[in-house]
N, C-alpha and C positions, 0 to 999 in steps of 0.2 A: 583412430577417430574417437572424439569425446562423446560419451553416451549422454543424451539429453533426457530430461524428464518429459513424460507425455502430457499433452494438453487434453485431459479427459473430463474436466469439471465444467458443468454448466451453471446457469443461474440458480436452479433448484438446489444443486449441490452446495453452492456458496451460501445460500440462505440456511440450509440445514446444518452446515458445519458451524456457522456463526451462532445460530440459535441453540444448537446442541451443546456448544461450548459454554453458553451462558446459563442455560437452565439445568441446574444440578444442585449442588450443596447450597448455592446462593439462595435457592428457593425452598429446598426440602429439609435443610438443616439450620441455616443461619437465622430464620425468623425467630426461633426460640432464643438463641444467644443474643441477637440484636435487640429483642424487645425489652431486655432489662434496662437499657438506656433510654430508648425512645418511647416505650410504652405503647399506647394505642395509636400514636402518631407514626408508627413504624412505616406505614405505607407511604407517608410523606418523605421519609428518608430514601425509600426506593425511587420515588419520583425525582427527588433532588439528584440522586446518583445518576439516573438516566439522562437528565438534562446536562449534567457535568460531562457525560460521555460524548455529547453531540459535537463539540469543537474538535475533539481528537478523532472522532469518527470521520468528520469531513476532511481533516488534515491527512489522515492515513489514506483515505480514499483518493485524494489528490496525489500523494506520494507514490502509492502503489500503481496507479494508472500511468504514471510517468516512468516507473522502474519496476515492472512486474517480474520480480526475481524471487527465488526461494530465499527464505531468511527474513522476508518482510521488513519489520522495523529495523532489524540489525543492518540490512543492506542500505536502506536510504539514510539512516542516521550516520553510518560510517562514511557514506559518500557526501554527506553534508558537513559533518563535524570532525571527520578523521577517525583513524583506527583506535585511538585511545578511548574515545567516547563509544566507538563501535564495539569494542570489547565489553564495555560496561553494558551497553544495550543488548548485545547478543547473548551474553551469559545471563543477564537479568530476564530476558524474554524466555529463554530456555528454562531457567530455574523456576520462574513464576508459573509457566504453563505446565511444567512437570509437577510442580507442587499442587496446581489445581487438579491435575489428574489424580495425584495421590490423595488429595482432599476428597475427591469424588469417591475413591475407594474406601476411605474412612467413613464417609456418610453412608455409603452402601452397606457397610457392616452393621450399622444401627438398624437399617430396614431389613436386612437379611434375617435378623432375629425374629421379625414378624412373619416372614414368608417361608424361610428355610432354617428353622432353629437347630436342626440336626447337623448342619454343615458347619465346621469350624470357620470362624471369621477369616483368619489369615489364609487358610487353605482356599476358601472361596475367592478372596481377593487375588491371590497369587495366580490361580488358574484362569480367572477372567482376564487379568492383565496379560498373561501369556497368550490367550486367545486373540486379543486385539493387537498384540505385537505381531503375531503370525498373520493376521488379516492385513495389517499395513505392509508387511513384508511382501505379500503376493500381489500388491497393486493398489494404487490410490482409488481406482475406479470401483473396485470391490469394497474398499473401506467406505467410500462416499455413498455407494448404494445402500450399504448397511445403515449408514447415518440417516439417509432419507426415510427408511422404513421405521427406524427407532423414533425419530423426531415426529413423524406422522402419528404414531401411537401415543406419544407423549402429549401432543397437542390435544388429541381426542380426550384423554383422561383429564386434562386441565380444564377443558371446556365443560366436561361433566361436572367437575368440582364447582366451577363458577355458577353454572345454571342451577344446580340443585342445592348448593350451599348458601347462596345469597338469601333465599327466603327464610333461612333458619338462624340468621345472625341475631344477636341480642344487643340492642342499642346501648344498654347500660354498660357494656364492655368498653365503650369509647369514653367513659367518664371516670376519672378526669382525663382530658386529652393532653398529651405531652406532660405527664405529671412532674417531670424534673426540669421543665422549661424547654426553650427552643434550642439552646446550646447542644444538649445531648442528641437532638434530632439531626443536627448537622454532623456531629461527631460520628454518629451511627452511619450516616451516609458514607463516610470514609471507610468504615469497617466493611460495609456491604458492597463497596465499589468493586470488589472482586467478582460480584455477580454479573457485571457487565464486561469483565475482562476478556471473555471469549469472543466478544463482538468483532474486534478488529484483528484477531489472531488468524483469521482466514487469509490475511495478507501474506502470511508465511508460505502459503501454497500457491501464491499468485502465478508462479511460473507454470503451473499445471492447469490454469483456468483458461477456457476458451473465451475469446473476446473479453479480456480482463478490463478494458476501458469502460465497458458497459456493465458486465456481470458483477464485478466486485463492488463498486459503489452502490448499485441498485440492490444487490443482495444484502449489503450491510445496512442500508437505510431501512429496507423492509423489515429486517430482523430486529433492529432497535425499536421501531414503532410497535410491531406486534408483540415482541417479548416484553417491552416496557409496559404495555397495557396489561398483559397477562400477569406480570409481577405485581403491579399495583392492585389489581382486582383480587388475586389469590391471597396476598398478604392482608388486604383490608378484610376479606371474608374470614380468614383464619383468626384474626384479632377479635372479630365479633362472635366467633364460635367458641373459642377457648378462654377460660379464665386466665387472668394474668399470672397467678401462682403456678398453674399447670404449664402455661406457655413458656415461662422463664426457664424451666428445668427440662424442657423437651428437646430431644434430638430428632424427633419424628413429628414435627408440628402439623404438617399437612395431613398425614394419616390420622392424627388425633382430631383434627378438624372434621375430616370425613366421617369419623366414627360418631360424631355428635349428630349429624343429620341422616346418616344411612347405616349406622351400626357397624358390625364387624365386616360385612361384605364391602362396604365403602372404604373401610380402613385398608382392606387387602387390595382393593383396586388402586388406591393412591400409593400404597407401598410398592405395588408393581410398577406404577408410573414413575416412582422415585428411582426404582432399579433401572428403568429405561433411561431416565435422565442421567444417572451416574454412568451407565454404559456409553451413552452418546458423548459424555464429557471425557471419559477415559479414551474413547476412540479418537475424538477430535484433538485431545491433548497430545497423544502420541503422533497423530498425523501432522499437527502443526509444529510441536516442539522439536521433532526430529529434523526439521528443515534448517534449524539454526546451527547446530554443529556442522551440518553439511555445508552451509553457506560460509561459515567461518573457516572450515577446512579448505574450501576453494581459495580463500584469501590468505591462507597460511597463518591464520590466527590460532588455529588448533591443529593437531596432527593431521596430516593430509589423508590418512586412510578414511577419515570420517566423511570425505567428499565422494567416496566411491559409490557408483550407482550399479546395482545388479543388472547384468546384461540380459537376463531372462525376464525380470519383472519390472525393470526401469524404476526401481525404488532405492533410496539410500539406506541399504541394509545395515551397515555398521552404525550409522547415526540412530536408526530406529532401535536397534538392540541396546545401544548406550543409554538412550532415553528411557526405555522400558525398565532396564535394570535399576536406574536411579529412582524411578517412581515407586517401585516395590520397596527399595531400601528406605525411602523417606518415611514410609508408614511406620517403620519400626522405631524411629527415633524422635518424631515430632508430635507435639500435642495439638489438638484440633484448633483452638482459638489462636495459639501462637502461629500455627501454619497459615491461618487466614490473614493475620495481620502482616506477616512477612510478605506473602504473595500480593496483598493489596498495596503495600508500600512500594514494591517493585513495579507494579503495574502503573501506579500513579507517576512514578519517576519516568517511566517509558512514555507515558502520555505527555508529560511536560516536554520531553526531548522531541517527540513527534511534531508537536506544535512549533517548537523552535526550528526544527528542520525545514518546515514549509517556508518560514520567514527567510532563512538563510538561502535556500534554493532559489526562491523568487528574487531576492535582492542581489544574488550573485550575477543575475542576468545571463546565465549560460543559455545559449540559444537552443541547445539540444535537450534542455529540460522542458518537455512538452507533454504535460499531463492531459489525458482525455477528459478528466473531470477536474474542475477547479473549485476549491472551497469558496463559498460566497462570503461576503463581508470581510474580506482580507484587509488589513491584518487584525481587525478587531476580534474576529472569531478566535484567532490563534492566541492573542494576548489574554482573552477570557479563559481559554483552556489552560494556559500557563498559570495564571493567577488562581484559577479554581483548583488546579492540581496542587499548587503550593499551599493553599488553604487547607486542603484535605490532609496533606502530609503533616502540617503543624498540628491539626486536630487529632492526629493519631498518637501523639505523645512523644516524650523525650526518648523513651526506650526504643521505639521503632525507628526514630530518626538516627539514633546511635547505631543500631544494627544495620541500617541502610548505609550509613557512612563506612562502617567496617566492611560491608560487602563491596562498596565502590573501591575502597582501598585495596582489597584483595584482587579485584579485577585489574587495577592499575599496576600492582606488583607483577601480575601475569604479563601484562602488556610490556612493561619495562624489561622483564627477564626473558620473555620468550619471543615477543613480536617486534619490538622497536628496532632491534639491530639487524633484522633480516627482511623486514617488509616496509616499503615506503610507497605511499600512494597519494595522489592528488585528491583534494576534496573541495567542496564548494565554498567553505569558509575562507580558504586562501583566495579564491576568485573575488569574494566580497571585499577582503582586505585590499586586494589588488585594485579594485575599483575606487576604494576610499583614498588610498595613498597615491593612486595614478602611477604605479610602478609595476612592471611586469615581473610576476613571481611564479607563474605557472608554465607548464610545458604542453598543455593541451591534452593530457591523457584522460582526464575525466570527461570532457566533451566527446572524445573518441569512444569511450566506453558507453556513454549514454546514446551515442549514435548507433552503436551495434544493438543496444537494447531496443531502440525504436524500430530499427529495421526488422527485428524479430517480432516485436509486438504487432506491427502493422502488416506483417507478412509481405514485405516489399521484395519483389522479384525484379531485378534490374532489366530494363529494356535498353534499346539502342540509345535513347536520349540520355538515360542515366550514365551509360558508358562514356558518351561524349562529354557530359558535364564533368565527370571524374577526371578526364584528360584535358579539359579545356583550360585556356589561359584566362586570367582575371585581371582586369585593370581597376585599380583602386585610386581614383584621382582626388587629390587634396585641393588643388587650385582650379579655379574656373578656366575654361578654354572656349575659344570660338569654335563654331561648328567645323570649319575647315581644318583647324589645328587638331581637333578631335579625330577627324577622319584620317588625317595623316598618321597620327599615332596608332590608330586601329590598323591601318594598312601596313604599317611597319611590322606589327606583330604577326599579322596573318600572311604576309608576303612569302616568308620563307617556307612555311608548310604547304602553301598552295602553288608555289613556283611561279608567281605572277609579280610583276614589278609594282613597287609601292605607288608610283605615279598613276598607273593604270587602275589600280584598286581605288585610289583616292578619287579619281575622276568618276568612276562608276558609282561610288557612294554619293557623291555630290549630285550627279545627274539624277539618280533615283530619288533623292530627297527633293529635287526641284520639280520632278513629275508629280509627286504627291507626298505629303509628309508621312513619316513612319511613326509619328506619335500615336499611340493607341488610346491613351487616356492621360490625365494630368500626372506628370512625374514619370511616365513610362514610355519608352520608345523601342521599336524593334527594327532597326535598319537592316535591310536584307537585299542582297543582289545575287544575280546568276552569273557564274564565271564559266569560261570555256573548259572543255575536258570531260572526263568521265569519272564517276565514282568518287567524287570529292564533296565533302560537307564538313563545315567547321562552325563552331559556336564560340563567341567571345563574350564573357560576362563583364559588365562595366558598372561600377558605382562611382558617381560623381557627387561628392559631398556638397559642393557649392553649386552644382548644376551645370548643364550644357544648354545654351540657348539654341533651339532648333528653329523656332519661329519667334519673331520679336514680340508678337502680341500674346504669346502663350507662356505659361510659367516654365521655369527651367526644368530640365529632365534630370532625374537622379539615378534611375535604374534603366539600363539598356542591355538588350540581348541582340548581339550582332550575328546575323546568320549569313553564311556564304556557302553556295552549293552549285553543282552542275545541274543541267536540265534533267538528267536521268535520276536525280535524287529528289524530284519534285514531290513524290508521295511522302517521303520522309520529312521534307520541308513543311508540308501541311501538318503532319503529326507533331513536329516540333513546335509549330505555332499554337496548336491546340494544347499541348502540354504547358507552354508558357502562359497561355491564357488562364488555364486552371490554377496554376501556381500564383499568379499575380492577383487573382480575384480573392484569394484567401485573406481572412481577417488579419490585420496588422502586418501585412506583407511589407508595405512601404516603411513602416516604423522599424521593423526588424532588419530590413535591408540597410537603412541608414545607421542603425545602432550596432550592427555586427562589428566585432572588435578586430577581425582580420579576414584575410581572403578565404581561409578554410571555413569560417563561420558563414561567409557568403555562399560558398559551395554547398554547405550542409543545408542551408535554407531551401535550396533547389532539390537536393537529393532526398530529403526527408519529407518533402511536401506531399500532401494527399492529392492524388490524381489518378486518372485511369492510365494503366500501363498496358502497352501493346506487346505482351509476350517477352521472352528472354532476349538478351542482346544478341 
């Protein structure tokens, strides 16, 4: 039996993982480096970066509520654009998240000199990384609980900084404002974009979140709003507290700012807050990044041992160890600013792909793509995210674009050499092409996979009605029929299973219709009759694309549920009617019914619908 990940994370955990992943080097180290270009307008760069994160946040929230699986953006990008792009996204996500964790350890080293000067930097970083590897190995619940405690302390320290630092700012520090012009302000937004990279990485642990349709989008939105405000205020205050010359060369800008208004004690308080931020980032980086190799191992894009889940702790132990070792190794070979730019470029690329994935998934018209949260202002929001991401990539310069291209090329070499010959899977882009050229190219494996995900997401436990729908026959009528001809066809299908002659069934249906129409509402009818015998009940689903005329003065009926049962099944007959009523009242039922591409999509509309279920089958 396959071991599954536990659903241990709630809304607070989601908020703290996202917030903790954002607040670290992007706030406690980067303001010094970034102020060289933007000057006193640095806080504007942070605000721009936060707004540029909105389209992708909304896109990822939609995608992850439709496909709450470990691996986050790798999973939904591979299902929308194929495994070649999936390899790029999966490795990029893992690489950028791991680098962000390594970046946090580098930033931590600068602050450690203020708090614990006697401990060697590399030794401190190594043991701390080892601690969080161990913490993540023993369970995500324990890691998330630690994250909540750390983020709570971090917010308390930042609120202290805002309240007591604001009265001490010097207005002259903001003159001149944006000394090098508006261009560097936007370019700096690209540099500090990594500061918001952790926001959407909570998607990688979606498989372990309780009620992901609510908790993930709400946690992400709250995190962006609250952290975005804190970023802007803290950077604005720091710029007003520190001189430009001092700020440009500082790797501890927030502690330097605290020292201005509260002396050495304030400096130590913010140095400790920085350590909390780095700890939370390292913890969330390992927690999130480790799910990518696991997800790619499941799909055979990486060696399969990476997908293994520890039977005792329900954690992907090999993937966690692999990620932790890489983070420690990265510190030894990469410089700080170089590290930031590579990670930022990869994050921007992933943001572009996430926005594109929403467009592809929606336009593919796959019925089993059913997100609990839908991005507003589609497709304008996604196009804005793609254009904004492209703008930031261009602003980062030719060197970073060249390095990104080399990284993509390396991923494609891995795909061609390791993946392409042994893994073949359907993806939404093929469904979109299928729609455009009106030619069947797919086998239906992606809708089946999405169906399984939806059943798990919504905790669907099959009842008797589900069982009957799975076994029921479906009539998909292209041409119009008279009511009598329709009932003859229905009776021909039901006759053999019920052991009743076609003529008798046809007469019963016509008689029942004359007594009172079975039309429930416009476009929907539920013809139902009682037949002799015991323990018999059957359902026939019908779609009539051009409609069946039940009553001359009423619009044609396109959706029909034909119910046939014996008297002893009367209670179930009523339950079936209640289930059908709930299903047919749902938004866009009629449109989905008419637009379904085949009988299996019709069946899935019923099986995956939200309704009250009456126990197991």
